[in-house]
C-alpha positions as CSV (number, residue, x, y, z in Angstrom):
1,M,0.0,0.0,0.0
2,P,1.5,3.4,-1.0
3,I,2.6,5.6,1.8
4,S,0.7,8.8,2.2
5,R,2.0,12.4,2.5
6,E,0.4,12.7,5.9
7,Q,2.3,9.6,7.0
8,V,5.6,11.0,5.7
9,M,5.2,14.4,7.4
10,S,4.1,12.7,10.7
11,A,7.2,10.5,10.6
12,L,9.5,13.5,9.9
13,R,8.1,15.3,12.9
14,T,9.6,12.5,15.1
15,V,13.1,13.3,13.8
16,Q,14.9,15.9,16.0
17,D,18.0,17.9,15.1
18,P,20.4,16.5,17.7
19,E,21.9,19.9,18.4
20,L,18.8,22.2,18.2
21,F,16.5,19.7,20.0
22,K,13.5,20.4,17.9
23,D,12.0,18.4,15.1
24,I,13.2,19.0,11.5
25,V,9.7,20.0,10.3
26,S,9.2,22.7,12.9
27,L,12.7,24.0,12.2
28,N,11.7,24.3,8.5
29,M,14.5,22.0,7.5
30,V,12.3,19.8,5.2
31,K,12.4,21.5,1.9
32,D,11.0,18.9,-0.5
33,V,9.1,15.6,-0.4
34,R,8.3,13.4,-3.4
35,L,6.4,10.1,-3.3
36,D,6.3,7.3,-5.8
37,G,4.2,4.5,-4.4
38,D,6.0,3.5,-1.2
39,D,9.3,5.1,-2.3
40,V,10.1,8.4,-0.7
41,F,12.6,11.2,-1.6
42,V,13.1,14.0,1.0
43,N,15.4,17.0,0.9
44,V,16.6,18.2,4.3
45,E,18.3,21.6,4.5
46,L,20.8,21.8,7.4
47,T,21.2,25.1,9.3
48,T,25.0,25.1,8.6
49,P,27.2,23.2,6.1
50,A,29.5,22.5,9.1
51,C,26.9,20.4,10.8
52,P,28.8,17.6,12.6
53,L,25.8,15.3,12.9
54,K,24.6,15.2,9.3
55,E,25.1,11.4,9.0
56,R,23.0,10.9,12.1
57,I,20.2,13.1,10.7
58,E,20.2,11.2,7.5
59,K,20.1,7.9,9.4
60,D,17.2,9.1,11.7
61,V,15.2,10.3,8.7
62,T,15.6,7.0,6.8
63,A,14.7,5.0,9.9
64,A,11.6,7.1,10.7
65,L,10.3,6.8,7.1
66,K,10.8,3.1,6.9
67,S,9.0,2.6,10.2
68,A,6.1,4.5,8.7
69,G,5.9,2.1,5.7
70,A,8.4,3.5,3.1
71,R,10.2,0.8,1.1
72,N,13.0,2.9,-0.4
73,V,14.2,6.2,1.1
74,V,16.5,8.7,-0.6
75,V,17.6,11.6,1.7
76,E,19.3,14.6,0.1
77,L,21.1,16.8,2.5
78,T,21.7,20.4,1.6
79,A,22.7,23.4,3.8
80,K,21.9,27.0,4.1
81,T,23.5,29.1,6.9
82,R,21.0,31.1,8.9
83,G,21.5,34.4,10.6
84,P,19.9,35.7,13.8
85,A,16.1,35.6,13.7
86,G,15.6,38.8,15.6
87,P,15.8,42.4,14.4
88,R,19.3,43.6,13.6
89,K,21.1,46.7,12.4
90,D,21.8,47.1,8.7
91,V,25.5,48.1,8.9
92,L,26.5,44.8,7.2
93,P,23.2,43.5,5.8
94,Q,25.1,41.2,3.4
95,V,26.7,39.3,6.3
96,K,24.5,36.6,8.1
97,N,26.7,36.0,11.1
98,V,29.5,38.2,12.7
99,V,31.6,36.3,15.2
100,A,34.2,38.0,17.3
101,V,37.3,36.0,18.5
102,G,38.8,37.6,21.6
103,A,41.1,36.9,24.6
104,G,41.8,38.6,27.9
105,K,45.6,38.7,27.1
106,G,48.0,38.5,24.3
107,G,50.1,35.5,23.3
108,V,47.4,32.8,23.7
109,G,47.0,32.1,19.9
110,K,43.8,34.1,19.4
111,S,44.7,35.0,15.8
112,T,45.6,31.4,15.0
113,I,42.3,30.2,16.2
114,A,40.4,32.9,14.4
115,L,42.1,32.1,11.1
116,N,41.6,28.4,11.4
117,I,37.9,28.8,12.3
118,A,37.5,30.8,9.1
119,I,39.3,28.2,7.0
120,G,37.4,25.3,8.6
121,L,34.0,27.0,8.0
122,R,35.0,27.6,4.4
123,R,36.1,24.0,4.0
124,S,32.6,22.9,5.1
125,G,31.1,24.8,2.2
126,A,30.3,28.2,3.8
127,T,31.2,31.6,2.4
128,V,33.5,33.2,4.9
129,G,35.2,36.5,5.6
130,L,38.0,37.3,8.0
131,M,38.6,40.7,9.5
132,D,42.0,41.2,11.2
133,G,40.9,43.6,13.9
134,D,44.1,43.2,15.9
135,I,45.2,46.6,14.7
136,Y,48.2,46.9,17.2
137,G,49.8,43.7,16.2
138,P,48.4,42.3,13.0
139,S,49.8,38.8,12.3
140,M,47.4,37.8,9.5
141,P,49.5,39.0,6.6
142,T,52.1,36.3,7.5
143,M,49.6,33.6,8.3
144,L,47.6,34.2,5.2
145,G,50.7,34.4,3.0
146,I,50.0,38.0,1.8
147,R,52.8,39.8,3.6
148,G,54.0,42.9,1.7
149,I,51.1,42.7,-0.8
150,A,48.8,45.8,-1.0
151,P,45.0,45.2,-1.4
152,K,43.2,46.2,-4.6
153,L,40.7,49.0,-4.6
154,S,37.3,49.6,-6.2
155,G,37.0,53.4,-6.2
156,S,37.5,54.3,-2.5
157,K,36.7,50.8,-1.2
158,I,39.1,48.1,-0.3
159,I,38.5,44.8,-2.0
160,P,39.2,42.0,0.5
161,F,42.0,39.6,-0.5
162,F,40.5,36.3,-1.7
163,V,43.0,33.8,-0.3
164,H,42.6,30.2,0.8
165,G,39.0,30.5,-0.2
166,I,38.1,33.3,2.3
167,H,37.7,37.0,1.9
168,A,40.3,38.7,4.2
169,V,41.1,42.2,5.3
170,T,44.0,43.2,7.6
171,M,45.4,46.5,8.8
172,G,48.9,44.9,8.3
173,S,48.5,45.2,4.6
174,L,47.7,48.9,4.7
175,V,50.8,50.1,6.6
176,E,54.5,50.0,6.0
177,Q,55.9,46.6,6.7
178,D,57.4,46.2,10.2
179,K,56.2,49.7,11.2
180,P,54.8,49.9,14.7
181,L,51.2,51.0,15.0
182,I,51.3,53.6,17.7
183,W,47.7,54.8,18.2
184,R,45.7,56.1,21.1
185,G,42.2,54.9,21.8
186,P,40.2,57.3,19.6
187,M,42.5,56.7,16.7
188,A,42.2,52.9,17.1
189,H,38.4,53.2,17.4
190,G,38.3,55.2,14.1
191,A,40.6,53.0,12.2
192,F,38.7,49.9,13.2
193,K,35.4,51.4,12.2
194,Q,36.7,52.6,8.9
195,L,38.3,49.3,8.0
196,L,35.4,47.1,9.0
197,L,32.4,49.2,7.9
198,D,33.3,52.2,5.8
199,N,36.2,51.4,3.5
200,T,35.8,47.7,2.8
201,Q,33.6,46.1,0.0
202,W,32.5,43.0,1.8
203,P,30.7,40.4,-0.4
204,E,27.7,38.3,0.8
205,L,29.0,36.1,3.6
206,D,27.6,33.3,5.8
207,Y,30.2,34.1,8.5
208,L,32.5,37.1,9.2
209,I,35.1,36.2,11.7
210,V,36.7,39.2,13.5
211,D,40.0,38.8,15.2
212,L,40.0,41.3,18.1
213,P,43.1,42.7,19.8
214,P,43.7,41.3,23.2
215,G,42.1,42.8,26.3
216,T,39.0,44.7,27.1
217,G,39.7,48.1,25.5
218,D,38.3,50.4,22.9
219,V,38.3,48.1,19.9
220,P,36.2,45.2,21.5
221,L,33.9,47.8,22.9
222,T,33.5,49.5,19.5
223,L,32.8,46.2,17.7
224,C,30.1,45.2,20.1
225,Q,28.5,48.6,19.8
226,L,28.7,48.9,16.0
227,L,27.8,45.4,14.9
228,P,24.9,42.9,15.2
229,L,27.2,40.2,16.6
230,T,25.9,36.7,16.6
231,G,28.3,36.1,19.4
232,A,31.9,35.8,20.6
233,V,34.5,33.1,21.1
234,V,37.1,33.5,23.9
235,V,40.5,31.9,23.6
236,A,42.7,30.9,26.5
237,T,45.6,28.7,27.4
238,P,45.3,26.3,30.4
239,Q,47.4,28.1,33.0
240,Q,45.6,30.1,35.7
241,V,47.1,33.5,34.8
242,A,45.7,33.3,31.3
243,L,42.3,31.9,32.6
244,D,41.9,34.9,34.9
245,D,42.2,37.2,32.0
246,A,39.9,35.1,29.8
247,I,37.2,35.3,32.5
248,R,37.5,39.1,32.4
249,A,37.0,38.9,28.6
250,L,33.9,36.7,29.2
251,R,32.6,39.2,31.7
252,M,33.1,42.0,29.2
253,F,31.1,40.3,26.5
254,E,28.3,39.5,29.0
255,H,28.3,43.2,30.1
256,L,27.9,44.2,26.5
257,R,25.1,41.7,26.1
258,T,27.1,39.8,23.5
259,P,26.4,36.0,23.6
260,V,29.4,34.0,24.3
261,L,29.4,31.1,21.9
262,G,32.1,29.2,23.7
263,M,35.7,28.9,24.9
264,V,38.7,27.3,23.1
265,E,41.7,26.0,25.0
266,N,44.8,26.6,22.9
267,M,48.2,25.1,23.6
268,S,46.4,22.4,25.6
269,Y,49.5,20.2,25.6
270,L,52.6,19.5,23.6
271,V,52.6,16.6,21.2
272,A,56.1,15.1,21.4
273,P,57.7,13.4,18.3
274,D,56.9,10.0,19.7
275,G,53.3,10.9,20.1
276,S,53.3,11.4,23.9
277,E,51.7,14.4,25.5
278,I,53.5,16.9,27.7
279,D,51.4,19.4,29.8
280,L,53.5,22.5,29.5
281,F,50.8,24.8,30.9
282,G,48.5,22.3,32.6
283,C,45.6,20.8,30.7
284,G,41.8,21.3,31.0
285,G,41.8,24.7,32.7
286,A,39.8,26.4,30.0
287,E,37.2,23.6,30.0
288,A,36.9,23.9,33.8
289,A,36.5,27.7,33.4
290,A,33.9,27.3,30.7
291,K,31.9,25.0,33.0
292,K,32.3,27.5,35.9
293,M,31.0,30.4,33.7
294,N,28.3,28.3,32.2
295,V,29.4,28.8,28.6
296,P,30.0,26.0,26.0
297,F,33.5,24.5,25.6
298,L,34.3,24.3,21.9
299,G,37.4,22.1,22.2
300,A,41.1,22.0,22.9
301,L,43.9,22.5,20.5
302,P,47.2,20.8,21.4
303,M,50.6,22.2,20.3
304,Y,51.6,20.7,16.9
305,V,54.8,21.5,15.0
306,D,52.7,21.5,11.8
307,L,50.5,24.3,13.1
308,R,53.5,26.6,13.7
309,V,55.1,25.6,10.3
310,N,51.9,26.2,8.3
311,S,51.2,29.5,10.1
312,D,54.7,30.9,9.4
313,A,54.5,29.7,5.8
314,G,51.1,31.2,5.1
315,T,49.5,27.8,4.3
316,P,46.7,27.4,6.9
317,E,44.7,24.9,4.8
318,K,47.4,22.3,5.4
319,N,46.3,22.3,9.1
320,F,43.2,20.4,7.9
321,E,45.1,17.8,5.9
322,S,45.4,14.7,8.0
323,N,48.9,13.2,7.8
324,P,51.3,11.5,10.1
325,G,53.1,14.8,10.8
326,N,50.1,16.5,12.6
327,R,48.8,13.4,14.4
328,G,45.4,14.8,15.2
329,L,45.7,18.5,14.3
330,A,43.0,18.3,11.6
331,E,40.7,16.4,13.9
332,S,41.1,18.9,16.7
333,L,40.5,21.9,14.5
334,T,37.5,20.3,12.8
335,R,35.9,19.5,16.1
336,I,36.2,23.2,17.3
337,V,34.8,24.5,14.0
338,Q,31.8,22.1,14.0
339,N,31.1,22.8,17.7
340,L,31.1,26.5,17.0
341,A,28.9,26.1,13.9
342,G,26.4,24.2,16.1
343,Q,26.4,26.9,18.7
344,I,25.8,29.6,16.1
345,S,22.8,27.6,14.8
346,L,21.5,27.1,18.3
347,H,21.8,30.8,19.0
348,N,20.0,31.7,15.8
349,L,17.1,29.3,16.4
350,S,13.9,31.3,16.9
351,D,11.4,30.4,19.5
352,S,9.0,29.1,16.9
353,G,9.5,28.3,13.3
354,P,7.0,27.9,10.4
355,E,6.2,24.4,9.3
356,L,6.6,23.5,5.7
357,N,3.4,23.3,3.7
358,I,4.3,20.9,0.9
359,Q,1.6,20.7,-1.8
């Protein structure tokens, strides 16, 4: 007996997105259903191409439909990144999600994390931009491999570099190489605003990752006041001194009513050549701090030689290429990126979503 459309939709309402904890029909993820007797084709649109549980969703949809009487099930998974559901400012209307990456102190690898988050989201299929807002000590020109190269202009607008598949802008490419940037607060505030909003021709983006300068000064405050931030990521190393400052950064974002999407523990431990682990700074401190502050823990990134080599060489994509030299680097970065994408989707989830009316 052919399966009915009502049976199909009823079965799909039993399938929950394992991160968003709502059924895929209510989340408006079911985009197409076609029936041929007791054969069923269904298109499910994920809320991010970096969804870490897509195989589970496909498996759950197939099982639910077969339990409802379908003989053959074909599940097509597509993805469309969503932005915040609520009202937002129109300063960057072409950008769905703006994510700030900050730290309470310097030297914790904040820029490294920001860059690799951008690369990882791009590798998942998203359109990604990267803004190097660390205007006092921009390191992105080196890590992107664009050191000494001036950006192109379209009239008075800067065209972001298109490098490693992402659209990137950095203050380091606009000043004389190796020249110190000695700016007082108002100058930094103005430079940041001009580079981010006024003088850059950003394309349509699923995610714009903004690498903040360390601390809780003018530039982080400016960003939170100017932009409709989806949220912030705080980077810390495991030792207590760094965690104390990271907690101050968390408090700053909370004070500014910016959602904290999670914490990342960088330099979690050193991976020795024989594969053993050496806790240089202690391990697990950021995860404990995240639990204490009731914010998500996105993952830990150990110290890998390949990470340093690829950052110095301006070849960040190699960090995601699994090979014997990195022994888990790609897996660690991918886990952080997927966890962040999940938190962004969870944050953007509206209280109620329209159900699909398939004719």
